[in-house]
Legacy VTK file of the C-alpha trace (Angstrom):
# vtk DataFile Version 3.0
C-alpha trace
ASCII
DATASET POLYDATA
POINTS 275 float
-19.700 -22.269 -18.438
-21.203 -20.031 -15.767
-19.330 -17.140 -14.165
-20.595 -15.388 -11.023
-19.435 -11.910 -10.021
-19.964 -10.262 -6.642
-22.150 -7.353 -7.739
-23.063 -3.882 -6.501
-24.571 -1.212 -8.742
-22.681 -2.358 -11.833
-19.342 -2.805 -10.047
-17.443 -5.778 -8.632
-18.414 -5.769 -4.930
-15.265 -5.856 -2.821
-16.051 -8.230 0.064
-17.269 -11.720 -0.756
-18.677 -12.472 2.705
-21.077 -9.513 2.588
-22.245 -10.000 -0.986
-25.984 -9.438 -1.353
-26.176 -9.890 -5.130
-24.302 -11.926 -7.726
-24.439 -11.299 -11.432
-24.284 -14.599 -13.304
-22.942 -14.807 -16.836
-23.542 -17.813 -19.079
-20.674 -18.196 -21.521
-20.244 -20.221 -24.693
-17.135 -20.149 -26.873
-15.727 -17.313 -24.734
-18.794 -15.164 -25.466
-21.414 -13.996 -22.967
-24.801 -15.262 -24.129
-26.972 -14.326 -21.127
-26.891 -12.736 -17.665
-29.064 -12.798 -14.559
-29.000 -11.311 -11.059
-29.110 -13.628 -8.073
-29.722 -12.504 -4.457
-27.763 -14.210 -1.673
-30.503 -13.630 0.946
-27.932 -12.768 3.606
-26.047 -16.082 3.505
-22.622 -16.379 5.156
-19.291 -17.330 3.615
-19.656 -21.121 3.409
-23.356 -20.889 2.563
-22.511 -18.534 -0.300
-20.176 -21.148 -1.748
-22.955 -23.748 -1.514
-25.440 -21.385 -3.169
-23.026 -20.843 -6.057
-22.529 -24.606 -6.349
-26.305 -25.084 -6.519
-26.416 -22.521 -9.362
-23.799 -24.625 -11.209
-21.237 -21.812 -11.109
-17.837 -22.685 -12.557
-15.944 -19.461 -11.811
-16.295 -16.750 -9.144
-14.880 -13.275 -9.779
-14.704 -11.070 -6.677
-12.680 -8.419 -4.873
-11.655 -9.251 -1.319
-12.072 -12.753 0.104
-10.827 -14.635 3.168
-9.066 -17.965 3.416
-12.090 -19.792 4.812
-14.298 -18.737 1.917
-11.544 -19.630 -0.551
-11.376 -23.141 0.925
-15.175 -23.494 0.778
-15.188 -22.557 -2.907
-12.430 -25.078 -3.601
-14.457 -27.813 -1.909
-17.388 -26.912 -4.169
-15.180 -27.136 -7.245
-15.518 -23.431 -8.083
-12.548 -21.639 -9.643
-11.688 -18.400 -7.830
-10.498 -15.180 -9.433
-10.086 -12.715 -6.540
-8.717 -9.177 -6.587
-10.986 -7.851 -9.337
-12.485 -4.354 -9.244
-14.304 -1.861 -11.430
-17.112 -2.615 -13.873
-18.449 -6.178 -13.496
-19.090 -6.745 -17.218
-15.592 -5.561 -18.085
-14.089 -7.848 -15.430
-15.775 -10.855 -17.039
-14.571 -9.816 -20.491
-11.044 -9.457 -19.103
-11.277 -12.948 -17.567
-12.385 -14.418 -20.878
-9.385 -12.773 -22.557
-7.094 -14.335 -19.956
-6.202 -10.921 -18.482
-7.413 -11.378 -14.888
-4.961 -12.674 -12.278
-6.222 -14.435 -9.152
-4.730 -12.933 -5.973
-6.163 -15.705 -3.790
-7.280 -14.935 -0.234
-6.610 -11.228 0.259
-8.736 -10.239 3.259
-7.673 -11.600 6.641
-10.510 -10.150 8.736
-13.658 -11.648 7.311
-15.657 -12.128 10.512
-19.021 -10.515 11.072
-17.465 -7.881 13.349
-13.846 -6.718 13.233
-11.523 -3.771 13.633
-9.691 -2.736 10.470
-6.269 -1.434 11.433
-4.501 -2.277 8.168
-4.824 -1.182 4.569
-8.209 -2.410 3.345
-7.606 -1.418 -0.278
-7.988 -5.034 -1.360
-11.369 -5.385 0.256
-12.940 -1.947 0.244
-16.527 -2.041 1.413
-15.885 -4.687 4.063
-17.486 -2.442 6.669
-21.059 -3.442 6.020
-23.902 -1.078 6.860
-27.067 -2.170 8.684
-29.339 -4.057 6.284
-32.241 -2.242 4.679
-35.578 -3.508 5.958
-39.100 -3.243 4.579
-41.850 -5.273 2.955
-40.366 -4.831 -0.547
-36.837 -5.946 0.347
-35.821 -9.002 -1.674
-38.598 -8.429 -4.209
-38.288 -7.292 -7.820
-39.446 -3.686 -8.042
-40.132 -1.508 -11.071
-39.985 2.230 -10.523
-40.182 5.398 -12.522
-37.967 8.177 -11.231
-36.634 11.640 -11.896
-33.306 12.713 -10.398
-32.248 16.329 -9.848
-29.479 18.281 -8.162
-30.299 20.882 -5.519
-30.399 23.644 -8.124
-33.190 21.801 -9.937
-31.032 20.530 -12.813
-32.200 17.103 -13.951
-29.449 14.482 -14.275
-31.569 11.441 -15.136
-35.169 10.343 -15.719
-36.793 7.016 -16.522
-39.884 8.960 -17.635
-37.854 10.437 -20.485
-36.796 6.940 -21.566
-40.349 5.623 -21.292
-39.313 2.482 -19.391
-39.406 1.872 -15.595
-36.221 0.819 -13.830
-36.263 -2.805 -12.585
-34.160 -4.004 -9.639
-34.227 -6.234 -6.561
-34.894 -3.990 -3.578
-32.196 -4.136 -0.906
-29.842 -6.249 -3.022
-27.268 -3.517 -3.577
-28.224 -2.885 -7.184
-29.220 0.705 -6.342
-27.673 3.402 -4.196
-28.615 2.878 -0.568
-30.933 5.875 -0.208
-32.982 4.840 -3.246
-33.326 1.273 -1.938
-34.385 2.534 1.489
-37.024 4.821 -0.040
-38.603 2.003 -2.051
-38.458 -0.592 0.748
-41.859 0.307 2.249
-43.642 1.984 -0.658
-47.044 0.902 -1.978
-47.607 0.223 -5.675
-48.864 3.450 -7.237
-47.310 5.610 -4.514
-44.938 8.475 -5.385
-42.405 9.858 -2.911
-39.893 12.709 -2.905
-36.528 11.973 -1.273
-33.435 14.072 -0.612
-30.219 12.049 -0.294
-26.997 13.200 1.293
-23.764 11.925 -0.323
-23.366 9.072 2.172
-26.771 7.743 1.059
-25.859 8.077 -2.613
-22.382 7.836 -4.153
-20.341 8.744 -1.092
-18.133 11.687 -0.254
-15.247 12.700 -2.484
-12.132 10.706 -1.573
-9.043 12.932 -1.931
-6.867 9.808 -2.202
-8.663 8.975 -5.461
-7.169 12.094 -7.079
-3.591 11.567 -8.237
-0.966 12.968 -10.593
1.375 11.027 -12.881
4.286 11.855 -15.171
3.159 11.941 -18.794
6.418 10.367 -19.955
5.578 7.276 -17.906
2.146 6.854 -19.502
2.224 5.971 -23.209
-0.603 7.716 -25.052
-1.177 10.320 -22.329
0.001 13.036 -24.715
-3.259 12.676 -26.656
-5.560 12.771 -23.643
-7.457 16.007 -22.934
-8.817 17.564 -19.737
-12.409 16.470 -19.134
-11.958 13.158 -20.937
-12.760 9.842 -19.257
-10.175 7.114 -19.740
-9.449 3.690 -18.267
-6.321 2.918 -16.257
-5.258 -0.427 -14.823
-5.204 -1.096 -11.094
-2.620 -3.266 -9.312
-4.440 -6.383 -10.502
-4.476 -5.290 -14.139
-8.196 -4.506 -14.120
-9.655 -1.424 -15.868
-10.640 1.520 -13.650
-12.534 4.529 -15.086
-10.938 7.895 -14.265
-11.453 11.488 -15.413
-8.654 13.789 -16.507
-8.977 16.960 -14.416
-5.659 18.725 -15.101
-2.691 18.508 -17.440
0.480 20.440 -18.174
3.575 19.733 -20.236
4.942 17.143 -17.814
2.109 15.828 -15.629
-1.483 14.691 -15.857
-3.967 14.529 -12.975
-6.754 11.950 -12.706
-9.862 11.700 -10.534
-11.121 8.170 -9.844
-14.115 9.306 -7.764
-17.574 8.541 -9.099
-18.887 11.554 -11.001
-21.729 11.859 -8.462
-19.470 11.597 -5.398
-19.979 14.382 -2.882
-23.311 15.457 -4.366
-26.697 15.727 -2.690
-29.350 14.139 -4.905
-33.125 14.508 -5.115
-35.444 11.838 -6.478
-39.110 11.649 -7.350
-39.842 7.905 -7.185
-43.031 6.186 -8.370
-43.440 2.492 -7.534
-44.974 0.852 -10.579
-44.854 -2.871 -9.769
-43.612 -5.348 -7.151
-43.013 -9.064 -7.814
-41.872 -11.818 -5.449
LINES 1 276
275 0 1 2 3 4 5 6 7 8 9 10 11 12 13 14 15 16 17 18 19 20 21 22 23 24 25 26 27 28 29 30 31 32 33 34 35 36 37 38 39 40 41 42 43 44 45 46 47 48 49 50 51 52 53 54 55 56 57 58 59 60 61 62 63 64 65 66 67 68 69 70 71 72 73 74 75 76 77 78 79 80 81 82 83 84 85 86 87 88 89 90 91 92 93 94 95 96 97 98 99 100 101 102 103 104 105 106 107 108 109 110 111 112 113 114 115 116 117 118 119 120 121 122 123 124 125 126 127 128 129 130 131 132 133 134 135 136 137 138 139 140 141 142 143 144 145 146 147 148 149 150 151 152 153 154 155 156 157 158 159 160 161 162 163 164 165 166 167 168 169 170 171 172 173 174 175 176 177 178 179 180 181 182 183 184 185 186 187 188 189 190 191 192 193 194 195 196 197 198 199 200 201 202 203 204 205 206 207 208 209 210 211 212 213 214 215 216 217 218 219 220 221 222 223 224 225 226 227 228 229 230 231 232 233 234 235 236 237 238 239 240 241 242 243 244 245 246 247 248 249 250 251 252 253 254 255 256 257 258 259 260 261 262 263 264 265 266 267 268 269 270 271 272 273 274
């Protein structure tokens, strides 16, 4: 069996019609035996269904999806599991355990241009940004990098790990600012880039910070401030959150990405490009 997940930087991408990358999982005996990334090359809704059919996909896991795309998948004989969110690998594991519930079509504005006047929580990310352009877009790139905050503190480095990072440029596997920086680089070139939050992990969303009654959350008594835990969203899928406050009766969680709201600096060296 083959399962495809709409994919963006490790997460389930939330709008099927704008998916640039799928992660494909080959499964035997309810176990994942291999994975691969597959670029959509800008195909539209019905064409995406055909592409998945050509890849012999049995199941699609996604976030938001419209009725037309749902019908196209049905015609291709592909089982749909919509309404998923969070980590893509964990979503597949949850599906294999029988814990994912298909919401069906859950996005009623899936045209190329639209005004969103209703709650888009089921299809966050449906406002697509202009595509990244450049000679390396769509190609497999290998880069070394060093990431720092504005005070010079290093938060990550491929040099320290001794292995370049490999990704498909422009496919949504990297934060947008990193993709854009690599798009026109030459092999052997090194660039320095400064990314504002909107080019990286976004601004902090105050609606992603919430407080709950401890008595309504079994096990919350043992959780400590600063700890990362997983809660379930409305579809029963795991969502990583950080405990930021706690008293005798309540506990406060932050579901923002840990890098949200931060300006990031990268030194990027392009090591290799492959078609």
